[in-house]
C-alpha positions in Angstrom: -6.1 8.5 31.0 -9.4 10.4 30.5 -10.2 12.4 27.3 -9.1 15.8 28.7 -5.7 14.2 29.2 -5.9 13.0 25.6 -6.2 16.7 24.6 -3.3 17.6 26.8 -1.2 14.8 25.1 -2.1 16.3 21.7 -1.1 19.7 22.8 2.2 18.4 24.1 2.8 16.7 20.7 2.1 20.0 18.9 4.5 21.8 21.4 7.3 19.3 20.8 6.7 19.9 17.0 7.1 23.6 17.4 10.4 23.1 19.3 11.6 20.7 16.6 10.7 23.1 13.8 14.2 24.5 13.4 15.6 21.0 12.7 13.1 20.2 10.0 15.2 21.7 7.2 18.2 19.8 8.4 16.2 16.6 8.5 14.8 17.2 5.0 18.3 18.0 3.7 19.6 14.7 5.2 16.8 12.8 3.7 17.4 14.4 0.3 21.1 13.3 0.4 19.8 9.8 1.1 17.5 9.9 -1.9 14.4 9.9 0.2 13.3 13.4 -0.8 12.9 15.1 -4.2 15.3 18.1 -4.1 13.3 20.0 -6.8 10.1 19.7 -4.7 11.3 19.9 -1.2 9.3 23.1 -0.5 6.1 21.0 -0.9 7.1 19.2 2.4 7.1 22.7 4.1 3.6 23.4 2.8 4.7 25.6 -0.1 3.1 24.2 -3.2 4.8 24.7 -6.6 1.6 24.9 -8.7 -1.6 26.9 -8.6 -4.9 25.5 -7.2 -7.3 24.5 -10.0 -10.8 26.2 -10.1 -13.8 24.4 -8.7 -14.3 21.8 -5.9 -11.2 20.0 -4.8 -10.8 16.8 -2.7 -7.5 16.0 -1.0 -6.6 12.3 -0.8 -3.6 11.3 1.3 -2.1 7.8 0.8 1.0 6.5 2.7 2.8 4.7 -0.1 2.6 2.9 -3.4 0.1 0.3 -2.4 -2.4 2.8 -0.9 -1.9 5.1 -3.9 -2.7 2.3 -6.4 -5.7 1.1 -4.4 -7.3 4.5 -4.6 -6.9 4.9 -8.4 -10.4 3.7 -9.2 -11.8 6.1 -6.5 -9.7 9.0 -8.0 -11.1 8.2 -11.4 -14.7 8.3 -10.2 -14.1 11.6 -8.4 -12.6 13.1 -11.5 -15.5 11.9 -13.6 -17.8 13.7 -11.1 -16.0 17.0 -12.0 -14.0 17.1 -8.8 -10.3 18.0 -8.9 -8.2 15.5 -6.9 -5.1 16.4 -5.0 -3.1 13.3 -4.1 -0.4 13.5 -1.4 2.2 10.9 -0.4 5.4 11.0 1.5 7.8 8.9 -0.6 9.7 9.5 -3.8 8.6 6.1 -5.1 4.9 6.7 -4.6 5.3 10.1 -6.3 6.7 8.4 -9.4 3.8 6.0 -9.5 1.4 8.8 -9.1 3.0 10.7 -12.0 2.6 7.7 -14.2 -0.9 6.6 -13.3 -3.0 9.5 -12.2 -5.7 10.5 -14.6 -6.2 14.0 -16.0 -7.9 16.1 -13.4 -5.8 14.6 -10.6 -2.3 15.6 -9.5 0.3 14.8 -6.9 2.0 16.9 -4.2 4.2 15.8 -1.3 2.4 15.8 2.0 3.6 18.6 4.3 5.5 17.5 7.4 3.4 17.2 10.5 4.0 20.7 11.9 1.2 23.3 12.2 2.8 26.1 10.1 3.5 23.7 7.2 0.0 22.1 7.3 -1.7 25.5 7.6 0.2 26.9 4.5 -0.8 23.7 2.6 -4.5 24.0 3.6 -4.7 27.8 2.9 -3.4 27.2 -0.6 -5.4 24.2 -1.6 -8.6 24.8 0.3 -9.9 21.3 0.0 -13.6 20.7 0.3 -12.9 17.3 2.0 -9.8 15.4 3.1 -9.7 11.6 2.6 -7.0 9.7 4.4 -6.4 6.2 3.1 -6.4 3.1 5.4 -4.6 4.0 8.6 -2.7 7.2 8.0 -2.7 9.1 11.4 -0.7 12.3 11.7 -1.9 14.2 14.8 -1.1 17.8 13.9 -2.3 17.3 10.3 -5.6 15.8 11.5 -6.0 18.6 14.1 -5.3 21.5 11.8 -7.5 20.1 9.1 -10.5 19.8 11.4 -9.8 23.3 12.9 -10.0 24.6 9.3 -13.6 23.2 9.1 -12.6 20.5 6.5 -14.5 17.2 6.7 -12.0 14.4 7.3 -12.8 10.9 6.4 -10.8 7.6 6.7 -11.4 5.7 3.5 -10.7 2.0 2.9 -10.0 2.2 6.6 -8.4 -0.6 8.6 -7.5 -1.1 12.2 -5.8 -4.4 12.9 -6.2 -6.1 16.3 -2.5 -5.4 17.0 -2.8 -1.7 16.2 -6.0 -1.5 18.2 -4.3 -3.0 21.2 -1.5 -0.4 21.0 -3.9 2.5 20.7 -6.1 1.2 23.5 -3.2 1.4 25.9 -3.0 5.2 25.4 -6.2 5.9 27.4 -8.0 9.1 26.3 -5.5 10.0 23.5 -7.1 7.9 20.8 -10.6 9.3 21.4 -9.2 12.8 21.3 -7.4 12.1 18.0 -9.8 9.8 16.2 -12.8 11.9 17.3 -11.6 14.6 15.0 -12.5 12.5 12.0 -15.9 13.1 10.4 -16.4 9.5 9.4 -14.6 6.2 8.6 -15.4 3.9 5.7 -14.0 0.6 7.0 -12.8 -2.4 4.9 -14.5 -5.0 7.2 -16.8 -5.2 10.2 -13.9 -5.9 12.6 -12.1 -2.8 11.4 -15.2 -0.7 11.8 -15.9 -2.0 15.4 -12.3 -1.2 16.4 -12.4 2.3 14.9 -15.7 3.1 16.6 -14.2 1.9 19.9 -11.4 4.4 19.4 -13.8 7.2 19.0 -14.3 7.6 15.3 -17.9 8.9 14.6 -19.9 7.9 11.6 -18.3 4.5 11.0 -19.7 2.4 8.2 -18.4 -0.7 6.4 -18.0 -0.2 2.7 -15.5 -2.9 1.9 -12.0 -3.1 0.5 -11.3 -0.9 -2.5 -8.5 -3.2 -3.5 -11.1 -5.8 -4.6 -12.4 -3.2 -7.1 -9.1 -2.4 -8.6 -8.1 -3.4 -12.1 -5.4 -6.0 -12.4 -1.9 -4.6 -12.2 -0.7 -3.5 -15.7 2.7 -3.9 -17.3 4.5 -3.2 -20.5 3.3 -6.0 -22.9 6.6 -6.1 -24.8 8.6 -6.5 -21.6 6.2 -9.2 -20.4 6.6 -11.1 -23.7 10.4 -10.8 -23.6 10.5 -12.1 -20.0 8.2 -15.0 -20.9 10.6 -15.9 -23.8 13.6 -15.7 -21.4 12.0 -18.0 -18.9 10.7 -20.4 -21.6 9.3 -23.6 -20.2 11.3 -23.6 -17.0 9.3 -24.1 -13.8 9.2 -20.7 -12.0 7.7 -19.0 -8.9 7.7 -15.5 -7.4 8.7 -14.3 -3.9 6.9 -11.0 -4.0 7.3 -7.9 -1.7 9.8 -9.7 0.5 11.2 -8.2 3.7 14.6 -8.8 5.2 14.9 -12.4 6.3 12.4 -13.7 3.7 14.9 -13.7 0.9 16.9 -16.3 2.9 13.8 -18.4 3.3 13.1 -18.1 -0.5 16.6 -19.3 -1.4 16.4 -22.2 1.0 13.0 -23.1 -0.6 14.6 -22.7 -4.1 17.3 -25.2 -3.3 14.9 -27.7 -1.8 12.3 -27.4 -4.6 14.9 -27.6 -7.3 15.6 -31.2 -6.4 12.2 -32.1 -7.7 11.9 -29.3 -10.3 15.2 -29.2 -12.3 15.8 -25.8 -13.9 13.7 -24.0 -11.3 13.8 -20.2 -11.6 13.0 -18.1 -8.5 11.9 -14.5 -9.1 12.5 -12.3 -6.0 10.9 -8.8 -5.8 12.0 -7.1 -2.6 9.5 -4.8 -1.0 12.2 -2.1 -1.0 14.1 -2.3 -4.3 16.9 -0.2 -3.0 18.1 -3.4 -1.2 18.8 -4.9 -4.6 22.6 -4.5 -4.6 23.0 -6.0 -1.2 20.7 -8.9 -2.1 22.6 -9.6 -5.3 25.8 -9.9 -3.3 24.2 -12.2 -0.8 22.8 -14.5 -3.5 26.1 -14.6 -5.2 27.9 -15.4 -2.0 25.4 -18.3 -1.5 26.5 -19.7 -4.8 23.4 -18.8 -6.8 23.5 -17.3 -10.3 21.7 -14.0 -10.3 20.3 -11.7 -13.0 19.2 -8.2 -11.9 16.4 -6.3 -13.6 17.7 -3.0 -12.4 20.9 -3.7 -14.4 18.9 -4.6 -17.6 19.7 -8.3 -17.3 17.4 -11.1 -18.2 17.3 -14.6 -16.8 19.3 -17.2 -18.8 19.1 -21.0 -18.7 21.6 -21.1 -15.8 20.1 -18.3 -13.8 18.8 -19.4 -10.3 17.4 -16.1 -9.1 15.9 -13.2 -11.2 16.1 -10.2 -8.9 13.2 -7.8 -9.8 14.7 -4.8 -8.0 12.8 -2.1 -9.8 9.9 0.2 -8.9 6.3 -0.1 -10.1 6.7 -3.4 -12.0 4.7 -5.8 -9.8 2.3 -6.3 -12.8 5.3 -7.7 -14.7 6.6 -9.7 -11.8 3.3 -11.5 -11.1 3.0 -12.4 -14.8 6.4 -14.1 -14.7 5.2 -17.3 -12.9 2.0 -19.2 -11.9 2.8 -19.2 -8.2 3.6 -16.3 -5.8 4.6 -16.3 -2.2 3.3 -12.9 -0.9 5.9 -11.4 1.4 5.7 -9.7 4.8 4.0 -12.8 6.0 6.9 -14.9 7.4 8.5 -12.0 9.1 6.0 -10.4 11.5 5.0 -7.6 9.1 1.3 -8.5 8.7 1.5 -9.6 5.1 1.3 -7.7 1.8 -1.7 -7.5 -0.5 -2.8 -10.9 -1.8 -5.5 -9.5 -4.0 -3.0 -8.3 -6.7 -1.8 -11.8 -7.6 -5.3 -13.3 -7.2 -6.6 -10.8 -9.8 -3.9 -12.0 -12.3 -4.7 -15.7 -11.8 -1.6 -16.5 -9.8 -1.7 -19.1 -7.0 -1.2 -17.4 -3.6 1.1 -18.7 -0.9 1.6 -16.9 2.4 3.1 -17.2 5.8 1.5 -17.0 9.2 1.7 -13.2 9.7 -1.4 -11.8 7.9 -2.9 -9.2 10.2 -2.7 -6.4 7.7 -5.2 -8.2 5.5 -6.7 -10.6 8.1 -10.2 -10.8 6.7 -8.9 -11.3 3.1 -6.4 -14.0 4.0 -9.1 -15.6 6.2 -11.5 -15.8 3.3 -8.8 -17.1 1.0 -7.7 -19.8 3.4 -11.3 -20.8 4.3 -12.1 -21.5 0.6 -8.9 -23.2 -0.3 -7.9 -20.2 -2.3 -4.4 -19.8 -0.9 -1.7 -22.0 0.6 -0.5 -21.2 4.1 3.1 -22.1 5.0 5.4 -21.4 8.0 8.9 -21.7 6.6 11.3 -22.8 3.9 10.5 -26.5 4.1 6.8 -26.2 3.5 7.3 -23.3 1.1 9.4 -25.7 -1.0 6.7 -28.4 -0.7 4.0 -25.9 -1.8 6.1 -24.8 -4.8 6.5 -28.4 -5.9 2.9 -29.4 -5.3 1.4 -26.4 -7.1 3.8 -26.7 -10.0 3.3 -30.4 -10.6 -0.5 -30.6 -9.8 -2.0 -28.2 -12.4 -5.5 -29.2 -11.4 -4.9 -28.2 -7.8 -3.3 -24.9 -8.9 -6.2 -24.1 -11.2 -8.7 -24.9 -8.5 -6.9 -22.6 -6.0 -6.8 -19.8 -8.6 -10.5 -20.2 -9.4 -11.4 -20.1 -5.7 -9.4 -16.9 -5.2 -11.2 -15.3 -8.1 -14.5 -16.3 -6.5 -13.4 -14.6 -3.3 -12.5 -11.4 -5.2 -15.8 -11.5 -7.2 -18.0 -11.8 -4.1 -16.1 -8.9 -2.4 -16.5 -6.4 -5.1 -18.7 -3.3 -4.8 -16.6 -1.3 -2.3 -16.1 1.5 -4.8 -19.8 2.1 -5.3 -20.5 2.0 -1.6 -17.6 4.4 -0.9 -18.9 6.9 -3.5 -22.4 6.7 -2.1 -21.1 7.3 1.5 -19.1 10.3 0.2 -21.9 11.8 -1.8 -23.2 14.2 1.0 -19.7 15.3 1.8 -19.0 16.0 -1.9 -22.3 17.9 -2.3 -21.3 20.1 0.7 -17.9 20.7 -0.9 -19.5 21.9 -4.1 -21.9 24.2 -2.2 -19.0 25.6 -0.2 -16.9 26.2 -3.3 -19.9 27.9 -5.1 -20.4 30.2 -2.2 -16.7 31.1 -1.8 
């Protein structure tokens, strides 16, 4: 497919969107009933904001979910410190709650409009952003197209493009170049990401590093952390974090196997999607395991096998519950969740073979002995036992992980430097408005 055909494909996408417009309200209503939309703010999804635009230059940052929102908090703080108002959009109720709790003064949250031209146009006309920064790999064709048609610089920040995603895009001929060519620039996490983005047609690609390395360690309520530590006491414990369906079964098999060598072992399981908590609690009980659920206000007791951390925004607490963490999404083929968060908290990282979401990070960790790679329940259990009983080994792995993080810092400064010309132009445009 040549590039003109890519433009035709984008036009067809927009046309299908126009035909589907009458169904949008029905879809949003169904999502609201399912708890996936905020009924009080549903108009925001139609591009009808519920608050006025602040005076002065404004930058729009769009993040997909909780992880991307948290990773951009240092960048948001720097922009606010530079006297720029920051509009943060996400598409999930969970990320909206995190934004409400953690955004600094001068930044505020709205739900991203659905990917239809009238909704996006209303959104842009109201907010008039001087620049739009899309985080990591958020690609919404109509939103990208309408933003560029409005003359707004559009930058992928903390951008990543895995080999798997690149292969999928490459099969679409001229469509990627038509779509990615609408970006003004991309600030890539690593050289491989930059090369793949450039090959897809993004102009102005530079490698600025991964903003997650410059983030502060995840926070938590100190009183809650102390109470959880008292509840666990001196029991051996480990965390299965951000698990996906299928990984909880692996974790419980590993728990049973490791418990033979570690009497009293407590397994803390934090599912990636906490709404699965009720179903997981039933499954653990049916498997003969004693379960305490955080969402029910329960605490682990001496006989508790599994502490189910099925709440939102408490990974800082979860990672402080144990010295070892299996990072989920890595046994099932999800590409792995973020290993930097436990590394920053001095927790020994264990992961499965699927790591393409953070390929360079996991590669560096593994190369320096800063993480333990496993393939299934048997070697996960062995890793738990080994890292629990050999404190020297665990300390060495934690120190190596901290060294990986330290040598990878600086992405925030490089990102701000790359954005400086765009921010200056946004100020000039606002002053001349």
